[in-house]
C-alpha positions in Angstrom: 85.5 154.8 89.6 84.1 151.8 91.4 84.5 148.1 90.8 81.9 147.0 88.2 79.8 143.9 88.1 77.7 143.2 85.0 77.9 146.9 84.0 76.7 148.1 87.4 78.8 149.8 90.1 79.3 148.1 93.5 78.7 150.8 96.2 79.7 150.6 99.9 79.2 146.9 100.3 75.7 146.8 98.8 76.4 144.6 95.8 74.2 144.9 92.7 75.0 142.1 90.3 73.4 141.3 86.9 71.2 138.2 87.1 72.8 135.2 85.4 71.0 133.0 82.9 70.5 129.4 84.0 72.6 128.0 81.2 75.8 126.1 81.9 78.8 128.2 82.6 81.0 128.6 79.5 84.4 126.8 79.5 87.3 129.0 80.5 90.2 129.0 78.1 93.6 130.6 78.1 94.1 133.3 75.5 96.9 131.6 73.6 95.6 129.3 70.9 92.4 128.3 72.7 89.1 127.5 71.1 86.4 130.2 71.4 84.8 130.3 74.8 81.3 129.7 73.4 82.2 126.1 72.2 80.0 123.7 74.1 81.2 120.9 76.3 79.1 118.4 74.3 80.8 119.3 71.1 84.3 119.2 72.7 84.0 115.5 73.6 82.4 114.3 70.3 85.7 112.6 69.3 86.0 110.5 72.5 83.6 107.6 72.2 80.6 109.6 73.4 77.9 107.0 73.6 74.1 107.5 73.8 72.4 106.0 76.8 71.0 103.3 74.6 74.4 101.9 73.7 75.2 98.7 75.4 78.1 98.5 77.8 80.7 95.8 77.5 80.0 92.9 79.9 83.6 92.4 80.8 86.7 94.6 81.3 90.0 94.2 83.1 89.7 97.6 84.8 86.9 100.1 85.3 87.4 103.8 86.2 84.5 105.8 87.6 84.9 109.6 86.9 85.5 111.4 83.6 87.2 114.5 85.1 90.9 115.2 84.7 91.9 112.8 87.4 90.0 109.9 85.9 91.2 110.6 82.3 94.8 110.9 83.6 94.6 107.5 85.2 93.2 106.0 82.0 95.9 107.8 79.9 98.8 106.5 82.0 97.4 103.0 82.2 97.0 102.9 78.5 100.6 104.2 78.1 101.7 101.3 80.2 100.1 98.8 77.9 96.8 98.1 79.6 93.9 97.0 77.5 90.2 96.3 78.3 89.9 99.6 80.2 86.4 101.2 80.6 85.9 104.7 81.8 82.4 105.6 83.1 81.1 109.2 83.6 77.7 109.8 85.1 77.2 113.0 83.1 79.5 114.4 80.5 83.3 114.3 80.4 84.8 117.0 82.5 81.5 118.4 83.7 82.5 118.2 87.3 85.1 120.3 89.2 87.4 120.1 86.1 85.1 122.4 84.2 85.4 125.1 86.8 89.1 124.8 87.7 91.0 128.0 87.7 93.7 126.5 85.4 96.8 127.2 87.5 99.6 124.6 87.6 102.0 125.4 90.4 104.7 123.4 92.1 104.5 125.5 95.2 103.2 122.7 97.4 103.9 121.9 101.1 105.0 118.3 100.5 107.9 117.2 98.2 105.8 114.4 96.7 103.1 117.0 95.8 105.6 119.2 94.2 106.9 116.2 92.2 103.4 115.4 91.0 102.8 119.1 90.0 106.2 119.3 88.2 105.3 116.2 86.2 101.8 117.5 85.4 103.4 120.7 84.1 105.7 118.9 81.7 102.8 116.5 80.7 100.4 119.3 79.8 103.1 121.1 77.8 103.7 118.1 75.6 100.1 116.9 75.3 99.3 119.4 72.6 102.1 118.1 70.4 101.2 114.5 71.2 97.5 114.8 70.5 97.1 117.8 68.2 94.6 119.2 70.7 95.3 122.7 71.9 95.4 122.7 75.7 95.9 126.5 76.3 99.3 125.8 77.9 101.1 129.1 78.7 104.3 129.1 80.8 103.5 132.2 82.9 105.5 131.5 86.0 104.1 132.5 89.4 104.9 134.9 92.2 104.2 133.8 95.8 104.1 137.0 97.7 105.2 137.7 101.3 103.7 140.5 103.4 105.8 139.6 106.5 109.1 138.0 107.5 107.6 134.8 108.7 105.9 134.2 105.3 109.2 135.1 103.6 111.0 132.5 105.7 108.4 129.9 104.8 108.9 130.7 101.1 112.7 130.5 101.5 112.3 127.0 103.1 110.0 126.1 100.2 112.5 127.4 97.7 115.3 125.4 99.2 113.2 122.2 99.1 112.1 122.8 95.5 115.8 123.1 94.4 116.3 119.5 95.7 113.7 118.5 93.0 115.5 120.5 90.3 112.8 123.2 90.2 114.0 126.6 89.2 113.0 129.3 91.7 114.4 132.4 93.3 113.6 134.7 96.2 113.2 138.2 94.8 112.7 141.7 96.1 109.5 143.7 96.0 110.8 145.9 93.2 111.4 142.8 91.1 107.8 141.8 91.6 106.7 145.1 90.2 108.9 144.5 87.1 107.3 141.1 86.5 103.7 142.0 87.0 102.4 145.5 86.1 99.3 145.4 88.4 100.8 144.3 91.7 100.9 146.8 94.5 104.2 146.2 96.3 104.0 148.7 99.1 103.4 146.1 101.9 105.6 143.3 100.5 108.9 142.2 101.9 109.7 139.8 99.1 108.4 136.9 97.0 109.3 133.5 95.6 109.4 133.5 91.8 108.7 130.2 90.1 109.3 130.8 86.4 108.3 127.2 85.4 104.7 127.4 86.6 101.9 127.6 84.0 98.3 128.0 83.2 96.2 125.7 81.0 92.6 125.2 80.0 91.5 122.3 82.2 88.6 121.1 80.0 91.0 121.0 77.0 93.6 119.1 78.9 90.9 116.7 80.0 89.8 116.4 76.4 93.3 115.7 75.2 93.9 113.0 77.8 90.6 111.3 76.9 91.3 111.4 73.2 94.8 110.0 73.7 93.5 107.3 76.0 90.7 106.4 73.6 93.4 106.1 70.9 95.0 103.4 72.9 91.8 101.5 73.2 90.2 102.9 76.4 86.4 102.7 76.1 84.7 105.9 77.4 81.0 105.9 78.2 79.1 109.1 79.3 75.7 109.2 81.0 76.5 106.1 83.0 76.1 106.0 86.7 78.0 103.5 88.9 75.6 102.1 91.5 77.9 99.9 93.5 80.9 97.6 93.4 80.5 93.9 93.7 83.1 92.3 96.1 83.6 88.5 96.5 86.1 87.1 99.0 87.7 90.5 99.4 88.3 91.1 95.7 86.6 93.3 93.2 84.6 91.2 90.8 82.2 93.6 89.0 80.8 97.1 88.7 77.0 97.5 88.6 75.7 100.6 86.7 72.3 101.9 85.7 73.0 100.4 82.3 74.1 97.0 83.3 76.9 95.1 85.0 80.6 94.9 84.0 82.8 92.1 85.3 86.3 93.3 86.2 89.4 92.7 88.2 90.1 96.3 89.2 88.1 99.4 90.0 89.3 103.0 90.4 87.2 105.5 92.2 88.0 108.9 90.7 84.5 110.2 91.4 85.7 113.5 93.0 82.8 115.1 94.9 81.0 111.8 94.8 83.8 109.5 95.9 82.7 109.3 99.5 79.1 108.3 98.5 80.4 105.8 96.0 82.7 104.2 98.6 79.7 103.8 101.0 77.6 102.2 98.2 79.9 99.2 97.8 78.9 95.8 99.2 81.9 96.2 101.5 82.0 99.9 102.5 85.1 101.8 101.5 86.1 104.9 103.6 87.0 107.8 101.3 87.2 110.7 103.8 86.5 113.9 101.9 83.9 116.6 102.0 82.9 119.4 99.7 83.1 123.2 100.2 82.0 126.0 98.0 84.9 127.7 96.2 84.6 131.2 94.7 86.5 133.0 92.0 85.9 136.1 90.0 86.2 136.7 86.2 86.5 140.2 84.8 86.0 141.5 81.4 89.2 142.6 79.5 91.0 145.5 81.1 91.2 148.8 79.3 94.8 147.8 78.7 94.5 144.0 78.4 96.6 142.0 80.7 99.2 139.9 78.7 98.5 136.2 78.8 102.0 135.5 79.9 101.7 137.6 83.0 102.8 135.5 86.0 100.2 134.0 88.4 100.0 136.0 91.6 99.6 133.9 94.8 99.1 136.2 97.8 98.6 133.8 100.7 98.7 136.5 103.3 95.8 138.1 101.5 94.2 134.6 100.9 93.9 135.2 97.1 95.3 134.1 93.8 95.0 135.9 90.5 95.9 135.0 86.9 95.5 136.6 83.5 92.3 135.5 81.7 91.3 136.7 78.2 92.8 140.1 78.8 91.3 140.4 82.3 91.7 138.7 85.6 90.6 135.5 87.2 90.9 135.7 91.0 89.8 133.5 93.8 90.9 132.5 97.2 90.5 130.5 100.4 88.5 132.4 103.0 88.5 132.0 106.7 84.9 131.0 106.9 84.3 128.4 104.2 80.8 127.0 103.4 80.6 123.2 103.5 78.1 121.6 101.1 76.6 118.2 100.4 76.9 117.0 104.0 73.7 115.1 103.6 75.1 113.4 100.5 73.1 115.4 98.0 74.1 114.4 94.5 74.2 116.2 91.2 74.9 114.5 87.9 76.9 117.5 86.8 78.2 120.4 88.9 76.4 123.6 88.0 77.6 127.1 88.8 76.0 127.5 92.2 74.5 130.6 93.7 76.6 133.7 93.9 77.4 135.1 97.3 79.0 138.5 97.1 78.9 139.2 100.8 80.9 136.0 101.3 83.4 136.9 98.6 83.8 140.5 99.8 86.9 139.9 102.0 88.7 138.3 99.0 87.5 141.1 96.7 88.9 143.7 99.1 92.2 141.8 99.3 92.4 141.7 95.4 91.8 145.5 95.2 94.5 146.1 97.8 96.9 144.0 95.8 95.8 145.3 92.4 94.3 148.8 93.0 94.0 149.5 89.3 91.2 146.9 89.0 88.7 149.2 90.7 87.7 150.5 87.3 87.3 147.1 85.6 84.1 145.3 84.9 83.1 141.9 86.3 81.9 139.2 84.0 80.9 136.6 86.6 81.4 135.4 90.1 81.9 131.6 89.9 80.8 129.4 92.8 81.8 125.7 92.4 82.4 122.8 94.8 85.8 121.5 95.7 86.5 118.4 97.8 88.9 118.6 100.8 90.4 115.9 103.0 91.0 115.8 106.8 94.8 116.6 106.4 94.9 118.7 103.2 96.5 115.8 101.2 94.9 113.9 98.4 93.7 110.3 98.7 95.6 107.7 96.6 96.1 104.0 96.5 94.5 100.6 97.1 91.9 100.5 99.8 92.4 98.3 102.8 90.4 95.1 102.8 89.3 95.1 99.2 91.9 94.0 96.7 91.7 95.7 93.3 89.7 98.7 94.6 91.8 101.9 94.1 91.0 105.5 94.9 92.3 108.8 93.6 90.3 111.7 94.9 90.2 114.6 97.4 92.5 117.1 95.6 92.0 120.0 98.0 91.6 122.5 95.1 94.9 121.3 93.4 93.3 118.7 91.1 94.8 120.2 87.9 98.3 120.5 89.5 98.2 116.9 90.8 96.2 115.1 88.2 99.1 114.3 85.8 101.6 113.1 88.4 99.0 111.4 90.6 97.5 109.6 87.6 101.0 108.4 86.7 101.8 107.1 90.2 98.5 105.4 90.5 98.8 103.7 87.1 102.3 102.4 88.2 100.8 101.2 91.5 98.1 99.3 89.8 100.5 97.8 87.2 103.6 97.0 89.3 102.1 96.9 92.8 103.9 100.1 93.8 104.5 103.6 92.4 108.0 104.9 91.4 108.1 107.2 94.4 107.1 107.1 98.0 103.6 108.3 98.3 102.9 107.4 101.9 101.8 111.0 102.8 99.0 110.5 100.3 98.2 106.8 100.8 94.5 106.3 101.6 95.6 103.8 104.3 96.8 106.6 106.5 93.1 107.0 107.3 90.7 104.5 108.8 86.9 104.3 109.4 87.2 106.6 112.3 87.7 109.6 109.8 84.5 108.7 107.9 82.0 110.5 110.2 80.2 113.2 108.1 80.2 115.5 111.2 83.9 115.1 111.6 84.5 115.7 107.9 82.3 118.8 107.8 84.0 120.4 110.8 87.5 119.5 109.7 87.2 120.8 106.1 86.0 124.1 107.5 89.4 124.3 109.1 91.3 122.7 106.2 90.2 125.1 103.5 91.6 128.3 105.2 94.7 126.4 106.2 95.7 126.1 102.6 96.9 129.7 102.6 97.5 129.9 106.4 101.1 130.4 107.6 102.0 127.0 109.0 105.0 126.9 111.3 106.6 123.6 112.3 104.6 121.3 114.5 101.3 123.0 114.1 98.1 121.0 115.0 94.6 120.8 113.7 92.0 122.2 116.2 88.9 120.5 114.9 87.9 116.8 115.2 89.9 116.4 118.4 89.6 114.1 121.3 88.3 111.4 119.0 90.6 108.7 120.4 92.0 109.2 123.9 93.9 107.2 126.5 92.1 106.3 129.8 94.7 108.7 131.3 93.8 111.7 129.1 91.8 113.7 131.7 94.3 113.0 134.4 97.2 114.1 132.3 95.3 117.1 131.1 94.9 118.4 134.6 98.6 118.1 135.0 99.4 120.5 132.2 99.6 118.3 129.1 99.5 120.1 125.8 98.2 117.9 123.1 98.8 116.9 119.5 96.9 114.4 117.4 98.1 111.4 115.5 95.7 109.2 113.5 92.9 110.6 115.6 94.7 109.8 118.9 95.5 112.6 121.4 99.1 112.5 122.5 100.9 114.7 125.0 103.6 117.0 123.4 104.9 118.2 126.8 103.7 119.2 130.2 103.5 122.8 131.3 104.7 123.4 134.8 102.5 125.3 137.2 102.8 129.1 136.9 103.5 129.1 133.1 101.4 131.3 130.8 99.4 128.5 129.0 97.7 130.8 126.5 100.9 132.4 125.4 102.6 129.0 125.1 99.8 127.6 123.0 99.8 130.6 120.7 103.6 130.5 120.2 104.4 130.1 116.5 107.9 130.5 115.2 110.6 129.1 112.9 113.2 129.9 115.6 113.7 128.6 119.1 110.2 127.7 120.5 108.8 128.8 123.8 108.6 125.1 125.0 112.4 124.7 124.7 113.1 124.8 128.4 110.1 122.7 129.3 111.2 119.9 127.0 114.7 120.3 128.1 113.7 119.6 131.7 111.8 116.5 130.6 114.8 115.2 128.7 117.0 115.8 131.8 114.6 113.9 133.9 114.6 111.0 131.5 118.4 110.8 131.7 118.9 111.4 135.4 115.7 110.1 137.1 112.5 108.7 135.6 109.8 110.0 133.3 106.4 108.5 132.3 105.2 108.9 128.7 101.7 107.7 127.8 102.2 105.9 124.4 98.8 104.2 124.2 98.4 105.4 120.6 100.8 102.7 119.3 99.3 100.1 117.0 99.1 96.7 118.7 98.3 93.4 117.0 98.3 89.8 118.3 99.0 87.0 115.8 98.2 83.5 117.0 98.0 80.0 115.5 97.3 76.4 116.5 100.6 75.3 115.0 103.6 77.1 113.7 101.6 79.1 111.1 102.1 82.4 112.9 105.9 82.0 113.1 106.1 80.9 109.4 104.2 84.0 108.4 106.3 86.4 110.4 109.5 84.8 109.2 108.3 85.4 105.6 107.3 89.0 106.3 110.1 90.2 108.6 113.7 90.7 107.9 114.9 89.8 111.4 114.7 86.4 112.9 111.5 85.8 114.9 112.4 82.2 115.9 113.6 83.3 119.3 112.8 82.0 122.8 109.5 82.9 124.4 109.7 86.4 126.1 112.2 87.9 123.7 111.6 91.1 121.8 112.8 91.5 118.2 113.1 94.9 116.5 112.5 94.3 112.8 111.0 95.6 109.6 108.4 94.1 107.4 109.9 94.4 103.9 108.5 94.4 100.4 109.9 92.6 97.4 112.2 95.6 96.8 113.7 95.3 100.3 112.0 98.5 101.4 110.2 99.0 104.7 106.5 98.4 104.6 106.4 98.6 108.3 108.8 99.1 111.2 107.8 97.2 114.3 108.8 95.4 117.5 107.6 91.8 117.9 107.3 90.0 121.2 107.1 86.2 121.3 104.4 85.7 124.0 104.3 81.9 123.6 105.4 79.3 121.1 102.6 80.2 118.7 101.6 83.7 119.8 103.2 87.1 118.9 102.5 90.7 120.0 103.3 93.2 117.3 103.9 96.9 118.1 103.9 99.4 115.3 103.8 103.2 114.9 100.4 104.9 115.5 99.7 105.8 111.9 100.5 102.3 110.7 97.3 100.8 112.1 95.5 100.4 108.8 98.6 100.0 106.6 100.2 97.3 108.8 96.9 95.4 109.2 96.4 95.5 105.4 100.0 94.3 104.7 99.8 91.3 107.1 96.3 90.3 105.9 97.4 90.6 102.3 100.1 87.9 102.9 98.1 85.7 105.4 97.1 82.3 104.0 93.5 81.4 104.2 93.9 79.3 107.3 91.2 79.2 110.0 93.9 78.2 112.5 95.8 81.5 111.9 94.3 84.6 113.6 95.2 88.3 113.5 93.5 90.6 116.1 93.9 94.4 116.5 94.2 94.9 120.2 95.3 98.6 120.1 92.2 99.5 122.2 92.8 96.8 124.8 96.1 98.2 126.2 97.3 101.4 127.7 101.0 101.8 127.1 103.3 103.6 129.6 106.9 104.2 128.8 109.1 104.5 132.0 112.3 106.1 130.9 115.3 106.7 133.0 117.9 105.0 135.3 115.4 105.0 138.2 112.7 103.2 136.3 113.9 99.9 137.6 113.6 101.1 141.2 110.0 102.2 140.7 109.0 98.9 139.1 110.9 96.9 141.7 108.9 98.5 144.5 105.6 98.0 142.8 106.2 94.3 141.8 108.6 93.1 144.5 110.8 91.7 141.7 114.3 92.8 140.9 114.3 94.7 137.6 118.1 94.9 137.3 119.7 93.9 134.0 120.9 90.7 135.5 117.3 89.6 136.3 115.5 91.5 133.5 117.8 91.6 130.4 117.4 94.1 127.6 114.7 93.3 125.0 112.8 90.9 127.2 109.1 90.7 128.1 107.5 89.3 131.3 103.9 89.3 132.3 103.9 90.7 135.8 101.8 92.3 138.6 102.3 96.0 139.1 100.6 97.3 142.2 97.3 95.4 142.5 97.0 94.8 138.7 97.8 91.5 137.2 98.7 90.6 133.6 100.9 93.7 132.8 103.2 93.1 129.9 106.5 94.7 131.0 109.2 95.1 128.3 112.7 96.2 128.8 112.8 98.8 125.9 111.9 102.5 125.6 112.2 103.4 121.9 114.7 106.0 122.8 117.9 104.2 123.6 117.6 105.2 127.3 117.2 102.6 130.0 113.7 101.9 131.1 110.5 99.8 130.5 107.4 99.7 128.4 104.2 98.7 130.3 101.3 97.3 128.3 98.4 97.5 130.7 94.8 96.2 130.2 92.8 99.4 130.0 90.7 98.7 133.1 93.9 98.8 135.2 95.4 101.8 133.5 94.5 104.5 136.0 95.5 102.3 139.0 98.9 101.5 137.5 99.6 105.1 136.6 98.7 106.3 140.0 100.9 103.7 141.7 103.8 104.5 139.4 103.5 108.3 140.1 103.1 107.7 143.8 106.1 105.4 144.3 108.1 107.4 141.8 107.9 110.6 143.8 111.0 109.7 145.8 112.9 109.1 142.6 112.0 112.5 141.0 109.4 111.1 138.6 107.5 113.4 136.3 105.3 113.3 133.2 106.9 113.7 129.8 105.7 114.0 126.2 106.5 113.2 122.6 108.8 116.2 122.1 111.2 114.8 124.6 111.0 111.4 123.1 111.8 112.9 119.7 114.9 114.6 121.0 116.1 111.4 122.7 115.6 109.1 119.7 117.2 111.5 117.2 120.3 112.0 119.3 120.6 108.2 119.5 120.3 108.0 115.7 117.0 106.1 115.8 115.0 106.2 112.6 111.2 106.2 112.6 109.0 104.9 109.9 107.0 107.6 108.0 109.6 110.2 108.9 112.9 108.7 108.0 112.0 105.3 106.6 109.6 104.4 103.8 108.8 101.6 101.4 111.9 102.6 99.3 114.4 102.5 102.2 116.2 99.2 102.8 117.8 98.1 106.1 121.3 98.4 104.5 120.7 102.0 103.6 119.9 103.0 107.2 122.5 101.0 109.1 120.2 98.1 110.1 122.0 95.3 108.4 122.4 93.6 111.9 118.6 93.3 111.9 118.5 91.1 108.8 118.7 87.3 109.1 121.3 86.8 106.4 122.9 83.9 108.3 119.7 81.9 108.3 118.5 79.7 105.5 115.1 81.4 105.7 113.5 83.1 102.8 111.8 86.5 103.4 110.4 89.2 101.2 113.2 91.4 99.8 116.0 88.9 100.7 117.4 88.6 97.1 117.5 92.4 96.7 119.3 92.8 100.1 121.9 90.1 99.2 122.6 91.9 95.9 122.8 95.3 97.7 125.2 93.9 100.3 127.4 92.6 97.5 127.3 95.7 95.4 127.1 98.4 98.1 124.4 101.1 98.7 124.0 104.2 96.7 121.9 105.9 99.4 122.8 106.2 103.0 121.1 107.4 106.2 123.5 109.7 108.2 123.5 111.9 111.3 124.5 115.5 111.0 125.4 117.7 114.0 125.2 121.4 113.2 128.2 123.5 113.9 128.4 127.3 114.2 124.7 127.4 114.7 123.2 129.7 117.3 120.2 128.0 118.9 119.0 131.4 120.3 119.3 133.5 117.1 119.5 131.3 114.1 116.6 129.6 112.2 116.0 126.0 113.4 116.1 123.0 111.1 112.9 121.0 111.2 112.9 118.6 108.3 113.3 118.7 104.5 116.4 120.8 104.5 118.9 120.2 101.6 122.3 118.6 102.5 125.4 119.7 100.7 128.7 117.9 100.5 131.8 119.9 99.3 129.4 122.4 97.9 127.2 120.0 95.9 123.6 119.1 96.7 123.7 115.5 97.9 120.6 114.8 100.0 117.9 116.0 102.3 117.1 115.8 106.0 114.1 113.7 107.1 113.9 114.7 110.8 115.7 116.9 113.3 115.7 117.9 116.9 117.7 119.8 119.4 119.9 117.5 121.5 120.0 118.7 125.1 122.8 116.2 125.7 125.0 117.5 122.9 123.7 121.1 123.2 123.5 121.2 119.4 121.0 120.5 116.7 121.0 117.0 115.2 119.6 116.3 111.8 119.0 112.9 110.3 118.7 112.4 106.6 119.8 110.6 103.4 122.6 111.3 101.0 122.6 109.9 97.4 125.9 110.8 95.6 126.3 110.4 91.9 129.2 109.6 89.6 130.5 112.1 87.0 128.2 110.6 84.4 125.1 111.0 86.6 124.8 107.3 87.7 124.4 106.5 91.4 127.6 106.1 93.3 128.3 103.7 96.1 128.4 105.3 99.5 131.2 104.1 101.8 132.2 105.2 105.3 135.3 106.8 103.8 133.2 108.8 101.4 131.1 110.1 104.3 134.0 110.9 106.6 136.0 112.8 104.0 133.3 115.3 103.1 132.6 118.8 104.3 128.9 119.0 105.0 126.4 121.8 105.2 122.7 122.0 105.9 120.6 124.6 104.1 118.0 126.2 106.4 115.9 128.7 104.4 118.8 129.5 102.1 121.4 129.9 104.8 124.0 127.1 105.0 125.4 125.8 108.3 128.4 123.5 108.5 127.7 120.1 110.0 129.6 117.0 111.1 128.4 113.8 109.5 128.5 110.4 111.2 127.2 106.9 110.8 126.8 106.3 114.5 125.4 108.3 117.4 127.4 111.2 118.9 125.8 110.9 122.2 128.1 108.4 123.8 131.2 110.3 122.8 129.8 113.6 124.0 128.6 112.1 127.3 132.1 110.7 128.0 133.6 114.2 127.2 131.1 115.9 129.5 131.7 113.4 132.3 135.5 114.0 132.0 134.9 117.8 132.0 132.6 117.5 135.1 135.2 115.3 136.9 137.9 117.9 136.2 135.8 120.7 137.4 134.9 118.8 140.6 138.5 117.9 141.3 139.5 121.5 140.7 136.8 122.6 143.1 137.8 120.1 145.8 141.5 121.1 145.5 140.6 124.7 146.3 
């Protein structure tokens, strides 16, 4: 028998499918307790303030939400739960008539980021209790899910995911192929090596969940208006003041863009344009009629990422879709639909996924197809959703770009955004999802179209550590890019900026190196090791032009007063001094980690991480007084930054400047404007961001190539070479340096990461977070940043730690790693991470040095635990002394022979 579509057989690739009527696609419900599938969408929302177009809108509201899909209703629901009133939700068509209506209905916590898994886990629990809370059946069935592995690399990735999910308290287990067959009767296991079983995953009816959220929100007073299009947002003096619609204007203080597919166009239609970088792609899934032996509704969801498909039970049959290698972008020209219709079928395009489904479930060959669904999904440039307040417009929030996980994320994302709007911050760190990780540079429709064609297949692609996007590259480059490229630079991208990972020596197989993908020892190991050795023994050059660079100036002391308010460390230092500091929030957490140079009495140079460009600018502007004599300028593009690392860096600069660069003449953390070669006005700073000796050179871009050439020419006698960010990472981690966005976030305080010495407690100067830090200093910290050096770990044969590994103390789960690297100095792996112990009653316990020193620690790498030594200070100095003593002994023994 062949696979049937609409009662007709599909033969040898020539698909014959029954023509579909032009009516709207029926709503898809789960079997358990759902309303009949023929119930219309219009009827389903009759109880939720459905208004006719003639009904007048309110003229005033506190907050307006645009978008009546599951994301918008979730935001309304959670805001109402937090006590908000005067909320208006506007939908251009009918509630849930967008992507929500076509969603496959799977809620899974198997997500690549911990914050995404947290959101999905919350959504799961929310959808389960909604039925009891509202009396509306949501079709919730706890089916569980099976993530299949066809090869060992996929199984390793699932083991790593399972270890991370256990940190969140999610039940999961790695199971054998025979166990898969026992859990799902249709799955062919002949090519499987294992699977991750997630018993808590579920399926729901998305339109019914949306309906329940809307009914509950309306019960709390949220006003919901259908058939109302938002034209643009009125902004006055950087604040949202009103929303103009096709039915009138609504004055408001806050606006939330939950417009899904239309969020980009809506952002562009504001008086002040808002960048919402997302793009639509067609997404296909198949619906079959009931099988001859109907599939039980509680059968687990099957996620076969190697086959690029997913499948779930649906009304006795199967719903199956996937993420193909050659997706079809849509709406690039901004084409708009009031409601998303089931778009044109494309059986040729779906054929690879259909073949994969039949390989995984061969018994489906005899079943009959009901429909091939084609609906748009929106995707973002980095496969993460967009959340938060937009930079530059206060009161304008966004929640969109769900990357085909809108149902899984909607509950948790709606909760976090509601907290953000209410309290000024969510209850968890959502930086990986913050819309301020992007800037206007990611708003190009061409860039978005090309990137989402890569993003959609990547959702199911096997991603090993330190993979890179291939599209949308060379958007931002240093003036030295081409020169470095010819010298063997291999590139990665950060915030659109090309940065060198490492430099391939002549004679190496570049193609093999670029294609190397592994969870074990990488092929670049020896290359990076040689760069690290050069940094420690001679001198290396790293192009770090991507760093964010601001200048803050004032006519009087306004710039100093602002920085003293924003920064934990003391900025009232002599001219030329460099201060490492954090910009803290009211909770004492790091909003930004930066280095600040006092260029003159009233001028400061601020250096921040690359991806902090939008966020840091927004934070400073938010707190700047409206003073025409105070000026903030983004000068990131004006300067090329070269990092000269190593003991011979001072020799190179001395020759080029005819000035002594010794510590006696150029002390640590000091800045001078100097001539280097023929170039004037070079800001030379005695710091390297690694703990190694050396200098940062901030060079006006027109001099960049000249200075680089001079440095390389003079440096030849000192063994100079180029180096990349992988070497930098190894150096900074072995020196116990924390980086914002990897180790630090807006919930981490200086006292929790050993930076109390960077807080001006001794000065009678108020700054954001001071009261919290004083209280924390008196009571002790319940969360602590530590260094772990792995023991009994074979670098050649064992899996490597990368980040996100569970930390155990005396057998109990106590924390998680945030970053790790191989230390070529220690010849061991070093992990950095946080531990958060609890008392016997579950309350947070105070972390003391004694507590850390007395524990026996292990790091879990894909289910295998490795013993580790924990410390609160770097190991490097201790090991370096031991190594020198060993070398001295070997030398003396050699000389005595």
